[in-house]
C-alpha positions, -999 to 999 in steps of 0.1 A, spaced: -72 -757 -262 -64 -723 -248 -92 -698 -240 -84 -661 -235 -108 -638 -218 -109 -600 -222 -132 -572 -211 -159 -561 -235 -146 -532 -257 -175 -529 -283 -157 -548 -311 -168 -583 -303 -200 -599 -317 -225 -596 -289 -245 -626 -301 -215 -648 -302 -203 -671 -330 -229 -698 -323 -260 -677 -326 -273 -664 -359 -302 -641 -368 -319 -672 -382 -317 -688 -347 -332 -657 -332 -362 -657 -357 -367 -695 -351 -369 -688 -313 -397 -663 -321 -415 -685 -346 -441 -700 -323 -453 -666 -311 -451 -651 -346 -473 -679 -361 -497 -679 -332 -508 -644 -341 -487 -623 -317 -467 -610 -346 -431 -600 -346 -437 -573 -320 -452 -597 -294 -427 -624 -302 -398 -600 -297 -412 -590 -263 -415 -626 -253 -380 -635 -265 -365 -606 -246 -384 -618 -215 -374 -655 -217 -340 -654 -236 -328 -686 -252 -320 -714 -230 -282 -722 -229 -274 -691 -249 -284 -661 -228 -309 -651 -201 -339 -629 -207 -353 -601 -186 -375 -624 -165 -343 -643 -153 -324 -611 -147 -354 -596 -128 -354 -627 -106 -318 -623 -98 -323 -586 -90 -352 -595 -67 -331 -620 -49 -302 -595 -46 -327 -569 -33 -340 -594 -6 -305 -602 5 -296 -565 6 -327 -557 27 -320 -587 50 -285 -572 58 -296 -536 61 -301 -521 96 -313 -486 91 -309 -475 128 -275 -491 130 -254 -460 123 -269 -440 153 -267 -470 176 -231 -476 166 -223 -439 174 -243 -440 207 -225 -472 217 -191 -458 210 -199 -426 229 -212 -446 259 -179 -465 260 -159 -431 259 -181 -417 287 -178 -448 308 -140 -446 306 -142 -410 316 -164 -417 346 -140 -444 357 -111 -420 357 -132 -394 376 -141 -419 403 -105 -422 413 -103 -385 419 -113 -367 451 -112 -330 442 -144 -310 438 -137 -306 401 -141 -343 396 -175 -342 412 -185 -312 390 -175 -331 359 -195 -361 370 -225 -338 375 -219 -324 340 -218 -358 324 -250 -368 344 -269 -339 330 -260 -344 293 -290 -343 269 -307 -376 261 -303 -372 223 -271 -380 206 -267 -346 188 -272 -327 221 -246 -349 239 -220 -345 212 -226 -308 210 -221 -303 248 -191 -326 249 -172 -305 224 -166 -279 252 -158 -305 278 -122 -312 289 -117 -349 292 -96 -360 322 -87 -394 308 -63 -389 278 -75 -421 261 -112 -410 264 -102 -376 250 -83 -393 220 -113 -416 213 -138 -386 214 -117 -367 189 -114 -397 167 -152 -402 170 -159 -366 159 -135 -368 130 -150 -402 120 -184 -386 122 -175 -358 99 -160 -383 75 -191 -405 76 -214 -375 71 -194 -364 41 -192 -399 27 -230 -403 32 -238 -371 12 -210 -374 -14 -199 -409 -23 -161 -412 -24 -155 -376 -17 -136 -381 16 -120 -414 6 -86 -400 -4 -85 -375 25 -69 -389 57 -72 -358 77 -99 -332 73 -77 -303 75 -89 -268 69 -72 -268 35 -90 -300 25 -123 -287 37 -118 -254 18 -110 -274 -13 -142 -294 -10 -162 -262 -5 -146 -246 -35 -154 -277 -55 -191 -276 -45 -193 -239 -53 -178 -244 -88 -201 -274 -94 -232 -254 -85 -220 -226 -107 -215 -251 -136 -250 -264 -131 -265 -229 -132 -244 -222 -164 -257 -254 -179 -293 -243 -173 -285 -211 -191 -270 -230 -220 -235 -217 -213 -218 -249 -202 -193 -267 -224 -174 -300 -221 -142 -280 -219 -155 -264 -187 -161 -298 -172 -127 -311 -184 -110 -282 -165 -131 -288 -135 -120 -325 -134 -83 -314 -139 -86 -295 -106 -109 -319 -86 -108 -352 -103 -90 -369 -74 -122 -363 -53 -142 -386 -77 -127 -421 -79 -152 -432 -105 -138 -406 -129 -170 -394 -147 -166 -383 -183 -193 -358 -185 -211 -334 -162 -243 -354 -165 -225 -386 -154 -211 -368 -124 -244 -352 -114 -263 -385 -118 -238 -403 -95 -241 -375 -68 -279 -375 -72 -281 -412 -65 -260 -407 -34 -281 -379 -20 -313 -397 -29 -300 -427 -9 -293 -404 21 -328 -390 18 -342 -426 18 -324 -433 50 -339 -403 67 -374 -412 54 -371 -448 67 -362 -439 103 -387 -434 131 -393 -396 138 -370 -393 168 -341 -411 150 -347 -391 119 -345 -358 139 -312 -370 155 -296 -379 122 -307 -346 106 -293 -326 135 -260 -345 134 -257 -338 97 -265 -302 101 -240 -298 129 -212 -314 110 -218 -297 77 -222 -263 96 -190 -268 115 -172 -278 82 -187 -246 66 -201 -268 38 -238 -266 47 -248 -238 23 -231 -253 -9 -242 -288 0 -279 -278 4 -277 -257 -28 -264 -288 -47 -290 -310 -32 -317 -287 -45 -302 -287 -80 -299 -324 -81 -335 -330 -69 -348 -307 -97 -325 -324 -124 -334 -360 -114 -370 -360 -101 -375 -397 -109 -350 -409 -84 -364 -422 -51 -361 -390 -31 -375 -396 4 -389 -430 -4 -388 -453 27 -369 -485 24 -375 -519 41 -348 -535 62 -344 -566 83 -308 -567 95 -296 -566 130 -258 -559 126 -251 -522 129 -231 -506 101 -214 -472 99 -234 -444 83 -215 -444 50 -219 -482 46 -256 -479 53 -260 -453 26 -239 -475 3 -264 -503 8 -293 -480 2 -277 -468 -30 -272 -504 -42 -308 -510 -32 -320 -481 -53 -299 -494 -83 -316 -528 -79 -351 -513 -77 -344 -490 -107 -330 -519 -128 -359 -541 -119 -384 -514 -130 -365 -509 -163 -363 -546 -170 -401 -549 -165 -406 -523 -192 -441 -516 -180 -440 -478 -187 -448 -458 -218 -421 -459 -244 -401 -486 -227 -372 -502 -246 -345 -527 -237 -320 -500 -247 -331 -482 -215 -313 -508 -194 -280 -494 -181 -253 -521 -187 -230 -505 -162 -256 -506 -135 -263 -543 -144 -225 -550 -142 -223 -533 -108 -252 -552 -94 -253 -587 -111 -218 -590 -127 -202 -592 -161 -222 -623 -172 -255 -604 -167 -242 -573 -186 -232 -596 -215 -268 -610 -215 -282 -574 -216 -258 -566 -246 -272 -597 -265 -308 -586 -257 -301 -552 -271 -286 -566 -302 -314 -590 -311 -336 -566 -331 -306 -550 -348 -292 -584 -359 -326 -594 -373 -329 -561 -392 -294 -563 -406 -302 -598 -418 -333 -584 -435 -356 -608 -416 -376 -581 -398 -383 -544 -403 -400 -515 -385 -430 -501 -403 -450 -473 -387 -434 -480 -354 -442 -517 -353 -419 -547 -359 -429 -569 -389 -415 -599 -406 -402 -593 -441 -408 -617 -470 -372 -628 -466 -380 -636 -429 -411 -655 -439 -389 -676 -463 -364 -682 -435 -392 -695 -412 -403 -718 -439 -368 -731 -445 -363 -738 -408 -396 -756 -406 -387 -776 -438 -353 -786 -423 -370 -800 -392 -395 -820 -412 -368 -836 -433 -348 -843 -402 -377 -864 -390 -380 -880 -424 -342 -885 -431 -345 -922 -434 -370 -919 -463 -357 -915 -498 -362 -880 -512 -372 -879 -548 -385 -855 -573 -417 -853 -594 -412 -884 -617 -435 -884 -647 -449 -915 -663 -446 -900 -698 -426 -874 -716 -435 -838 -716 -432 -807 -693 -400 -794 -680 -368 -815 -682 -335 -811 -662 -301 -824 -675 -286 -853 -655 -250 -848 -668 -250 -881 -687 -254 -886 -725 -268 -914 -747 -265 -923 -785 -292 -908 -807 -318 -932 -822 -341 -924 -850 -372 -906 -836 -355 -893 -805 -358 -857 -795 -338 -836 -771 -307 -815 -766 -277 -826 -786 -246 -831 -765 -223 -810 -788 -190 -818 -772 -196 -855 -771 -209 -855 -807 -178 -837 -821 -156 -860 -801 -172 -890 -817 -168 -875 -852 -131 -867 -847 -124 -901 -833 -142 -918 -862 -124 -898 -889 -90 -893 -873 -71 -861 -867 -62 -834 -893 -94 -837 -913 -124 -814 -915 -150 -826 -891 -181 -841 -907 -208 -853 -884 -226 -885 -892 -259 -897 -876 -240 -924 -857 -219 -896 -841 -249 -879 -825 -254 -881 -787 -282 -865 -767 -281 -851 -732 -299 -873 -707 -326 -854 -690 -351 -863 -662 -385 -852 -673 -405 -834 -646 -440 -822 -647 -449 -788 -636 -472 -789 -606 -496 -761 -595 -508 -764 -559 -534 -744 -540 -530 -747 -503 -563 -738 -485 -557 -728 -449 -586 -725 -425 -582 -692 -407 -615 -693 -387 -613 -686 -350 -615 -723 -341 -580 -729 -355 -561 -709 -328 -587 -718 -302 -580 -756 -306 -542 -751 -310 -540 -759 -348 -529 -725 -359 -492 -726 -355 -484 -760 -370 -507 -753 -400 -489 -720 -407 -456 -736 -402 -465 -763 -428 -476 -736 -452 -443 -718 -449 -424 -750 -452 -443 -760 -484 -436 -726 -498 -398 -729 -490 -397 -764 -505 -413 -754 -538 -393 -721 -541 -360 -738 -532 -363 -772 -549 -390 -770 -575 -388 -735 -589 -409 -744 -620 -438 -754 -597 -464 -729 -584 -479 -726 -550 -509 -704 -542 -517 -698 -505 -554 -692 -498 -567 -684 -464 -604 -687 -457 -628 -680 -428 -661 -661 -437 -644 -651 -470 -614 -666 -489 -585 -645 -502 -550 -650 -515 -521 -647 -491 -484 -641 -493 -460 -660 -470 -454 -629 -449 -492 -625 -443 -489 -657 -422 -466 -638 -397 -489 -609 -392 -501 -601 -357 -536 -612 -346 -561 -636 -359 -596 -634 -373 -623 -633 -346 -650 -642 -372 -675 -670 -375 -677 -690 -407 -657 -716 -426 -664 -707 -462 -650 -737 -482 -671 -728 -512 -653 -695 -517 -620 -712 -511 -626 -739 -537 -639 -713 -561 -608 -690 -557 -585 -721 -560 -602 -731 -592 -597 -696 -608 -560 -696 -598 -552 -732 -610 -570 -725 -643 -539 -704 -652 -519 -738 -655 -539 -759 -678 -509 -782 -687 -497 -787 -651 -505 -813 -626 -529 -795 -603 -539 -802 -568 -557 -786 -539 -545 -792 -503 -570 -781 -477 -563 -779 -439 -593 -774 -417 -607 -783 -383 -644 -777 -391 -672 -784 -416 -685 -757 -440 -706 -732 -422 -707 -703 -447 -712 -697 -485 -715 -667 -507 -747 -650 -515 -738 -624 -540 -710 -603 -524 -720 -612 -489 -712 -643 -468 -741 -662 -453 -732 -680 -420 -752 -707 -401 -744 -732 -374 -752 -759 -378 -747 -757 -415 -777 -755 -437 -782 -778 -466 -776 -749 -491 -741 -743 -477 -732 -780 -481 -747 -781 -516 -728 -751 -529 -695 -763 -513 -697 -797 -529 -707 -782 -562 -675 -761 -562 -654 -792 -552 -669 -813 -580 -661 -785 -605 -625 -787 -594 -625 -825 -598 -640 -823 -633 -612 -799 -643 -587 -825 -633 -577 -811 -600 -568 -835 -572 -583 -826 -538 -566 -836 -506 -582 -826 -473 -566 -829 -439 -591 -830 -410 -577 -818 -377 -607 -827 -356 -630 -857 -356 -665 -842 -353 -694 -863 -366 -707 -836 -389 -672 -829 -403 -666 -866 -409 -699 -871 -428 -693 -841 -450 -657 -852 -458 -669 -888 -468 -693 -872 -493 -666 -849 -506 -641 -877 -511 -668 -899 -528 -679 -872 -552 -645 -859 -561 -624 -891 -559 -602 -870 -535 -583 -881 -504 -593 -872 -468 -569 -877 -439 -576 -873 -402 -544 -864 -383 -529 -839 -360 -517 -806 -374 -480 -815 -369 -485 -849 -387 -504 -832 -415 -475 -809 -421 -450 -838 -424 -474 -857 -447 -480 -829 -470 -443 -821 -475 -434 -858 -480 -463 -864 -503 -453 -833 -524 -418 -847 -528 -428 -882 -537 -460 -875 -555 -460 -887 -591 -478 -866 -616 
């Protein structure tokens, strides 16, 4: 097998061939059904990702925190000045050694000059510019140090600006100054609304070699320069006052000597106004001991700023936050291509679900569509039948003829008194075969054949789902909802002639649609009004007088509420009137021929006593089992149940 790798170009499927929108919805199902809704489930999925498929923002944030700690552990903020001071001390020591071998008075005067140099680094460098070194090697090293200092100061203020310039000749410096002046003019024109992309393209034609990252727009260029200047400002803010003053004076000396100070300060002011959210002047922590050059130190601070900004964006704890805010290029720079691919997948999740018709945004909130609710039910149904795959799956076999019938594909000879659909093709074939070819076809009774059909009864089911606060409190909410969705998917997919009514009840009962089970939140109300639920089920099942009718109730509590007119009366412990009215409604169902099946999810003494009376008075069935087991049983029983 050959595998080819290529860089992301926008044409590949970001989710990959082994991940579908249905898989994404399934990964969100636990939170959706627990009452968090699609919005909360989406937030959790983005945070945790899918194990083995892609990382979520929590894992990416952990990698960013680790990278930030490693960066801080290497960072020595005072290192650049210490490195310059050490190199200057080596130069001066060499010069003093050369002077010690001379006997003329000029040598003593030079020694005295060196002994009276200022203590601070900027002052020493300033005075030494006018000093004539005796030792040629010391002079060469000092000139290299000053040129390197200029290059470091330029690189610290403008990333990459001096990388392609080997010698800072007057011509090169004038070109940099002209570039800064044009850039400032472009920013001011942009503020007046007079800037165009063509202006920027012409600018890049002239100065593009000074920007190795080749920005495509003015905004990209300015953002990159702002990050650099903000990192330099962080270095200054992180140093002790005496060190900060030294570095500031060095930068001012170099930029003044290069005749760039005015345009550089002007640009810095523009960038601070354009990007106020960058960490201008925010101190940074460090713990390293290995001195790095100034430019490398600012590089590290810029990377540290990228890590901190990405970590903040991935937390999405600010108003209007979105996964689309995460900069893939920044993730690629800091964590690599695999992390950038994970971010692409995270950004694609909601769009993939919307394209598949499983979720939609309504009034700014994400909601599961009816199609999405069906998909959740189908996934739940598949899991149940995977557990039951060793069991035979049948259909509703009837003990006597009647109801709906489905052809089996086989035929049988007609007998007197039989009814059913005539198998026309087989009947004509029998007549032709009996009479021989070339004659007008005349059908005799013995030629008749009927289509074999499996007779099925129509079944009408009312599923009564307890929605009182105790269900989520005791952990029964999710499996009960999943069972309801799976039963809906089973009936809709395999038994389209059957009918399922979903009824939710707490203080009141009301009819539900499958997508209602995916809505956010749960009912923080007291009351388990089984009386109203049985009453509503009876009215709905009365529409199917010729069907096999059943009620399936899933609950974790005894009846604690009943209707008094249009109001719900609640009492804990339940009063005798609540028990009486509830049993009355259940017996009314039983007298109408409705089978009652109750699944108890808790084993409380009061609930057990009530259910015993209910089963005895209605000849119904009561089961004590977990919510997950109840779901398996209901689905299997529905498939196998005889009318």
